[in-house]
C-alpha positions as a printed NumPy array, in Angstrom:
array([[  8.187, -20.27 ,   4.166],
       [  6.886, -19.967,   0.616],
       [  4.975, -16.774,   1.45 ],
       [  8.303, -15.154,   2.415],
       [ 10.329, -15.921,  -0.714],
       [  9.773, -12.498,  -2.287],
       [ 10.812, -10.775,   0.934],
       [ 13.861, -12.997,   1.186],
       [ 14.845, -12.243,  -2.406],
       [ 14.605,  -8.527,  -1.713],
       [ 16.801,  -8.825,   1.348],
       [ 19.323, -10.868,  -0.604],
       [ 19.446,  -8.101,  -3.197],
       [ 20.189,  -5.615,  -0.4  ],
       [ 23.221,  -7.678,   0.592],
       [ 22.159,  -8.395,   4.177],
       [ 22.611, -11.652,   6.079],
       [ 19.416, -13.545,   6.895],
       [ 18.738, -16.084,   9.632],
       [ 15.531, -17.879,  10.395],
       [ 13.482, -19.458,  13.152],
       [ 11.026, -22.215,  12.309],
       [  8.441, -24.029,  14.421],
       [  9.439, -27.706,  14.536],
       [  6.992, -29.032,  17.181],
       [  3.712, -27.896,  18.666],
       [  1.834, -29.034,  21.752],
       [ -1.738, -28.126,  22.567],
       [ -3.539, -25.316,  20.762],
       [ -0.452, -23.507,  19.508],
       [ -0.971, -20.288,  17.512],
       [  1.172, -21.339,  14.529],
       [  1.746, -24.797,  12.966],
       [  4.929, -26.731,  12.354],
       [  6.756, -25.06 ,   9.493],
       [  5.816, -21.48 ,  10.448],
       [  8.854, -19.259,   9.828],
       [ 10.306, -15.985,  11.081],
       [ 13.122, -14.331,   9.135],
       [ 15.568, -11.806,  10.588],
       [ 17.862,  -9.608,   8.477],
       [ 21.157,  -8.369,   9.852],
       [ 19.878,  -4.79 ,   9.528],
       [ 17.041,  -5.591,  11.964],
       [ 14.143,  -6.222,   9.597],
       [ 11.78 ,  -9.036,  10.569],
       [  9.271, -10.943,   8.432],
       [  6.979, -13.842,   9.202],
       [  5.86 , -15.271,  12.524],
       [  6.354, -18.299,  14.748],
       [  3.708, -17.505,  17.352],
       [  1.355, -14.83 ,  16.124],
       [  3.13 , -12.187,  18.217],
       [  3.811, -13.823,  21.605],
       [  7.497, -14.765,  21.316],
       [  8.683, -13.121,  18.107],
       [ 11.175, -10.937,  19.977],
       [ 12.674, -13.915,  21.781],
       [ 12.885, -15.892,  18.533],
       [ 14.726, -12.982,  16.882],
       [ 17.152, -12.9  ,  19.834],
       [ 17.807, -16.617,  19.281],
       [ 18.735, -15.926,  15.66 ],
       [ 21.136, -13.2  ,  16.833],
       [ 22.638, -15.716,  19.236],
       [ 23.024, -18.164,  16.353],
       [ 24.93 , -15.499,  14.401],
       [ 27.312, -14.968,  17.337],
       [ 27.927, -18.661,  18.025],
       [ 27.497, -20.201,  14.567],
       [ 25.244, -22.801,  16.201],
       [ 21.643, -23.824,  15.685],
       [ 19.517, -24.789,  18.649],
       [ 15.925, -25.631,  19.519],
       [ 14.171, -23.567,  22.189],
       [ 10.887, -24.486,  23.838],
       [  8.445, -21.628,  24.384],
       [  5.331, -21.942,  26.546],
       [  2.661, -19.463,  25.493],
       [  0.093, -18.872,  28.218],
       [ -3.543, -18.202,  27.436],
       [ -3.083, -14.736,  28.947],
       [ -0.167, -13.964,  26.608],
       [ -2.19 , -15.232,  23.678],
       [ -5.17 , -13.026,  24.498],
       [ -2.865, -10.01 ,  24.843],
       [ -1.917, -10.301,  21.159],
       [ -5.397, -11.165,  19.94 ],
       [ -5.17 , -14.969,  19.862],
       [ -7.759, -17.37 ,  21.223],
       [ -5.427, -19.692,  23.109],
       [ -1.845, -20.471,  23.992],
       [  0.241, -23.617,  23.731],
       [  3.82 , -24.826,  23.639],
       [  6.141, -24.683,  20.65 ],
       [  9.673, -25.83 ,  19.856],
       [ 11.492, -23.387,  17.595],
       [ 14.687, -24.116,  15.657],
       [ 16.836, -20.985,  15.347],
       [ 19.514, -21.07 ,  12.645],
       [ 22.114, -18.498,  11.585],
       [ 21.185, -18.896,   7.923],
       [ 18.385, -19.802,   5.552],
       [ 19.189, -23.161,   4.013],
       [ 19.619, -22.981,   0.26 ],
       [ 17.631, -26.2  ,  -0.122],
       [ 14.683, -24.743,   1.827],
       [ 14.856, -21.494,  -0.095],
       [ 14.839, -23.287,  -3.457],
       [ 12.005, -25.575,  -2.372],
       [  9.948, -22.633,  -1.13 ],
       [ 10.461, -20.769,  -4.404],
       [  9.363, -23.789,  -6.392],
       [  6.321, -24.365,  -4.154],
       [  5.368, -20.712,  -4.658],
       [  5.516, -21.192,  -8.43 ],
       [  8.598, -19.006,  -8.887],
       [ 11.065, -21.65 , -10.05 ],
       [  9.346, -23.714, -12.71 ],
       [  7.05 , -26.72 , -12.275],
       [  9.403, -28.962, -10.313],
       [  9.174, -28.986,  -6.514],
       [ 12.157, -30.496,  -4.654],
       [  9.779, -32.004,  -2.105],
       [ 10.711, -32.139,   1.588],
       [ 13.83 , -30.769,   3.264],
       [ 14.952, -32.872,   6.241],
       [ 17.02 , -31.068,   8.879],
       [ 18.82 , -33.014,  11.639],
       [ 18.025, -31.187,  14.875],
       [ 20.825, -30.487,  17.398],
       [ 21.443, -33.502,  19.662],
       [ 20.536, -31.517,  22.801],
       [ 17.118, -30.444,  21.483],
       [ 14.1  , -30.95 ,  23.758],
       [ 12.28 , -34.199,  23.205],
       [  8.592, -34.75 ,  22.74 ],
       [  7.905, -34.684,  26.491],
       [  6.325, -31.455,  27.716],
       [  8.018, -30.104,  30.826],
       [ 10.926, -27.999,  32.04 ],
       [ 13.767, -27.904,  29.575],
       [ 17.161, -26.279,  29.96 ],
       [ 18.266, -25.087,  26.515],
       [ 21.455, -26.701,  25.281],
       [ 24.275, -25.024,  23.429],
       [ 23.08 , -26.418,  20.112],
       [ 25.389, -27.461,  17.296],
       [ 26.695, -26.147,  13.974],
       [ 24.039, -26.534,  11.263],
       [ 24.165, -30.115,  10.007],
       [ 23.808, -30.999,   6.316],
       [ 20.202, -31.493,   5.264],
       [ 18.631, -34.223,   3.163],
       [ 16.125, -33.619,   0.382],
       [ 13.283, -36.013,  -0.379],
       [ 11.701, -35.475,  -3.804],
       [  8.128, -36.523,  -4.445],
       [  9.488, -39.531,  -6.321],
       [ 12.883, -41.149,  -6.116],
       [ 15.551, -41.674,  -3.455],
       [ 16.805, -39.247,  -0.842],
       [ 19.447, -36.737,  -1.803],
       [ 21.944, -37.202,   1.   ],
       [ 22.136, -39.823,   3.728],
       [ 22.312, -40.189,   7.482],
       [ 24.703, -43.089,   7.021],
       [ 22.071, -45.543,   8.287],
       [ 19.909, -47.177,   5.581],
       [ 17.128, -47.927,   8.067],
       [ 16.97 , -44.304,   9.206],
       [ 17.078, -43.119,   5.599],
       [ 14.12 , -45.373,   4.767],
       [ 12.132, -44.06 ,   7.744],
       [ 12.802, -40.459,   6.762],
       [ 11.831, -41.167,   3.154],
       [  8.486, -42.608,   4.278],
       [  7.83 , -39.704,   6.626],
       [  8.694, -37.198,   3.903],
       [  6.328, -38.878,   1.449],
       [  3.503, -38.721,   3.989],
       [  4.307, -35.087,   4.855],
       [  4.161, -34.133,   1.183],
       [  0.893, -35.995,   0.698],
       [ -0.726, -34.224,   3.655],
       [  0.996, -30.904,   3.072],
       [  2.198, -30.706,   6.685],
       [  5.642, -30.494,   8.276],
       [  6.612, -32.48 ,  11.38 ],
       [  9.465, -33.626,  13.617],
       [ 10.188, -37.358,  13.62 ],
       [ 12.438, -39.563,  15.705],
       [ 14.696, -42.029,  13.94 ],
       [ 17.877, -43.769,  14.998],
       [ 17.983, -41.957,  18.337],
       [ 17.868, -38.469,  16.792],
       [ 15.2  , -35.903,  15.933],
       [ 14.733, -34.704,  12.353],
       [ 12.536, -31.877,  11.126],
       [ 10.725, -32.821,   7.919],
       [  9.741, -29.568,   6.209],
       [  7.235, -30.205,   3.434],
       [  7.068, -28.093,   0.283],
       [  4.335, -29.903,  -1.636],
       [  2.916, -29.081,  -4.992],
       [ -0.259, -27.035,  -4.912],
       [ -3.024, -29.581,  -4.247],
       [ -5.117, -30.34 ,  -7.294],
       [ -8.725, -31.371,  -7.775],
       [ -9.662, -32.98 , -11.087],
       [-13.4  , -32.748, -11.715],
       [-14.798, -35.153, -14.281],
       [-18.135, -33.893, -15.576],
       [-18.899, -30.206, -16.235],
       [-22.23 , -30.462, -14.416],
       [-23.969, -27.861, -12.259],
       [-22.387, -29.073,  -8.996],
       [-18.952, -28.657, -10.565],
       [-19.403, -24.872, -10.814],
       [-19.506, -24.131,  -7.036],
       [-17.055, -26.971,  -6.439],
       [-14.421, -25.132,  -8.492],
       [-15.003, -21.988,  -6.431],
       [-14.731, -23.748,  -3.068],
       [-11.627, -25.658,  -4.136],
       [-10.002, -22.447,  -5.332],
       [-10.728, -20.747,  -2.012],
       [ -8.955, -23.628,  -0.257],
       [ -5.891, -23.206,  -2.462],
       [ -6.494, -26.097,  -4.841],
       [ -5.649, -26.04 ,  -8.51 ],
       [ -8.724, -27.139, -10.446],
       [ -9.045, -29.047, -13.713],
       [-12.461, -29.638, -15.284],
       [-12.69 , -32.537, -17.753],
       [-15.665, -33.301, -19.981],
       [-16.119, -34.729, -23.448],
       [-18.919, -32.278, -24.279],
       [-17.591, -28.948, -25.635],
       [-20.884, -27.189, -24.915],
       [-20.512, -27.863, -21.184],
       [-16.759, -27.527, -20.68 ],
       [-16.53 , -23.801, -21.38 ],
       [-14.759, -20.826, -19.84 ],
       [-18.123, -19.065, -19.548],
       [-19.387, -21.803, -17.209],
       [-16.111, -22.191, -15.34 ],
       [-14.387, -18.797, -15.232],
       [-12.415, -19.727, -12.076],
       [-11.086, -23.098, -13.257],
       [ -7.34 , -23.253, -13.764],
       [ -7.762, -25.567, -16.718],
       [-10.598, -26.911, -18.835],
       [-10.002, -30.033, -20.909],
       [-12.42 , -31.381, -23.508],
       [-11.963, -35.121, -23.968],
       [-12.524, -38.58 , -22.584],
       [-11.161, -38.785, -19.03 ],
       [ -9.004, -41.869, -19.561],
       [ -7.591, -40.46 , -22.801],
       [ -6.526, -37.114, -21.275],
       [ -4.97 , -38.621, -18.133],
       [ -1.477, -38.35 , -19.595],
       [ -2.154, -34.862, -20.93 ],
       [ -3.058, -33.511, -17.49 ],
       [ -0.431, -35.596, -15.673],
       [ -2.92 , -37.413, -13.456],
       [ -1.06 , -38.903, -10.499],
       [ -0.945, -39.838,  -6.792],
       [ -1.115, -36.254,  -5.525],
       [ -4.456, -35.603,  -7.244],
       [ -7.971, -35.774,  -5.891],
       [-10.56 , -36.85 ,  -8.481],
       [-14.304, -36.178,  -8.231],
       [-16.341, -38.002, -10.866],
       [-19.654, -36.186, -11.301],
       [-20.833, -36.921, -14.831],
       [-23.637, -39.447, -14.088],
       [-22.756, -41.206, -17.334],
       [-21.289, -44.711, -17.334],
       [-19.25 , -44.139, -20.457],
       [-17.479, -41.192, -18.756],
       [-17.592, -42.243, -15.102],
       [-16.088, -45.678, -15.244],
       [-13.092, -44.985, -17.507],
       [-12.306, -42.008, -15.259],
       [-12.509, -44.146, -12.126],
       [-10.299, -46.848, -13.644],
       [ -7.685, -44.276, -14.681],
       [ -7.691, -42.563, -11.267],
       [ -7.387, -45.832,  -9.345],
       [ -4.671, -47.142, -11.656],
       [ -2.607, -43.987, -11.156],
       [ -2.935, -44.106,  -7.379],
       [ -4.828, -40.823,  -6.941],
       [ -5.122, -40.091,  -3.241],
       [ -8.85 , -39.416,  -3.412],
       [-11.312, -40.919,  -5.885],
       [-15.005, -40.191,  -5.399],
       [-17.991, -40.729,  -7.682],
       [-21.63 , -39.63 ,  -7.637],
       [-24.489, -42.097,  -7.603],
       [-26.936, -43.75 ,  -5.241],
       [-25.935, -46.77 ,  -3.194],
       [-27.581, -49.012,  -5.775],
       [-25.666, -47.26 ,  -8.543],
       [-22.456, -47.657,  -6.566],
       [-23.062, -51.371,  -6.012],
       [-23.79 , -51.984,  -9.709],
       [-20.735, -49.925, -10.7  ],
       [-18.445, -51.893,  -8.404],
       [-19.663, -55.17 ,  -9.85 ],
       [-18.952, -53.971, -13.396],
       [-15.51 , -52.7  , -12.393],
       [-14.75 , -55.943, -10.589],
       [-15.791, -57.909, -13.663],
       [-13.487, -55.677, -15.716],
       [-10.545, -56.773, -13.572],
       [-10.31 , -54.022, -10.94 ],
       [ -8.964, -55.531,  -7.717],
       [-11.025, -55.346,  -4.529],
       [ -8.229, -53.472,  -2.762],
       [ -8.467, -50.754,  -5.408],
       [-12.249, -50.68 ,  -5.272],
       [-12.001, -50.172,  -1.512],
       [-10.398, -46.79 ,  -2.235],
       [-13.373, -45.614,  -4.276],
       [-15.632, -43.303,  -2.269],
       [-19.276, -43.301,  -3.175],
       [-21.743, -41.808,  -2.822],
       [-19.269, -38.943,  -3.058],
       [-18.998, -36.419,  -0.221],
       [-19.713, -36.251,   3.495],
       [-23.298, -36.35 ,   4.711],
       [-23.975, -32.697,   5.552],
       [-27.688, -32.911,   4.885],
       [-27.713, -30.291,   2.107],
       [-29.065, -30.967,  -1.352],
       [-28.59 , -27.907,  -3.574],
       [-25.524, -27.742,  -5.871],
       [-23.453, -25.495,  -3.598],
       [-24.202, -27.643,  -0.535],
       [-23.339, -30.8  ,  -2.464],
       [-20.095, -29.179,  -3.608],
       [-19.267, -28.298,  -0.004],
       [-19.884, -31.923,   1.051],
       [-17.558, -33.182,  -1.69 ],
       [-14.812, -30.72 ,  -0.828],
       [-15.141, -31.55 ,   2.866],
       [-14.474, -35.199,   2.076],
       [-11.508, -34.303,  -0.143],
       [ -9.952, -32.273,   2.693],
       [-10.669, -34.991,   5.263],
       [ -9.013, -37.565,   3.022],
       [ -5.953, -35.359,   2.591],
       [ -5.368, -34.865,   6.304],
       [ -6.699, -38.146,   7.601],
       [ -9.711, -36.5  ,   9.237],
       [-12.585, -38.574,  10.563],
       [-15.439, -36.379,   9.342],
       [-16.904, -36.492,  12.865],
       [-17.716, -33.395,  14.98 ],
       [-14.674, -31.603,  16.394],
       [-16.099, -32.04 ,  19.924],
       [-18.448, -34.868,  20.847],
       [-21.749, -33.66 ,  22.22 ],
       [-22.551, -34.242,  25.882],
       [-23.921, -37.69 ,  26.493],
       [-22.434, -39.182,  23.31 ],
       [-19.635, -41.726,  23.305]])
């Protein structure tokens, strides 16, 4: 949705009505993920995609139907492999698409903020109650229902209580937890709570990687992180190393002790922290600060012996074992490479795996392996 905010603003300026279709569930190897959006203007203009080209026309027709009836509904589309190949995709799948006669103001504001067009604050996740006659999670024949008028949405900020309520505290608590996880992973999803389906549409902050230690590995690491859409902050207490000449692609360079600049950079739970400095007086204060602030990924360089000695010192300094269990070291996945760029790739691979809950194992097990 955030990639469409400029288009949407232009259409608003033209005075046209705008409806949208959004993917709320996927099954199999679907072309587009949950949260993929198609917009339709009342003058016929279309932007975005819910399937990569297979069912865009049908999704637009559903928006037109929503305009006529004033009702939202969820339609299940099965995309065959043959259809997918016809439009240049590798495979088909099944998707559930919510068609609505309007673009929710809450979603529009959240998308603008996530795109960096509305200041630093991101509303978080927008939770839409799906029509009661929507298809469930079971794949199979489904007769589309008549839908229902768009229900009020709830908004879950990154921190704090829900804005709005389902009227059931237990359901509200479930939705709050799901929204927090969706924001952490940067993925939208449909959840079941209290006998109803809700679409949790995540508009997270741009993911951020804080690199402690302006060492050689940090240079390609900044580039890889940037390619993956991460904001990057390089922190080092040595002015000669933490320079724009060495890190032209970094979003921010901070000269100072890692624990002392934690407040300055707003270090927090959404951050990934890679500690690369190979210097106890920098490494350990940075690790303590990152663990204390609940950063979602904390990794540090060093051999296994170095890691064991470091953990003993941190434990002696009062760091709880449950916090130490979150420290990843040696940092990075074992890819077998050794040069700085390969090491940077291994680190970034682990950061991404931690974000999405990936195993780090091969996508497909080789024949003969369990």
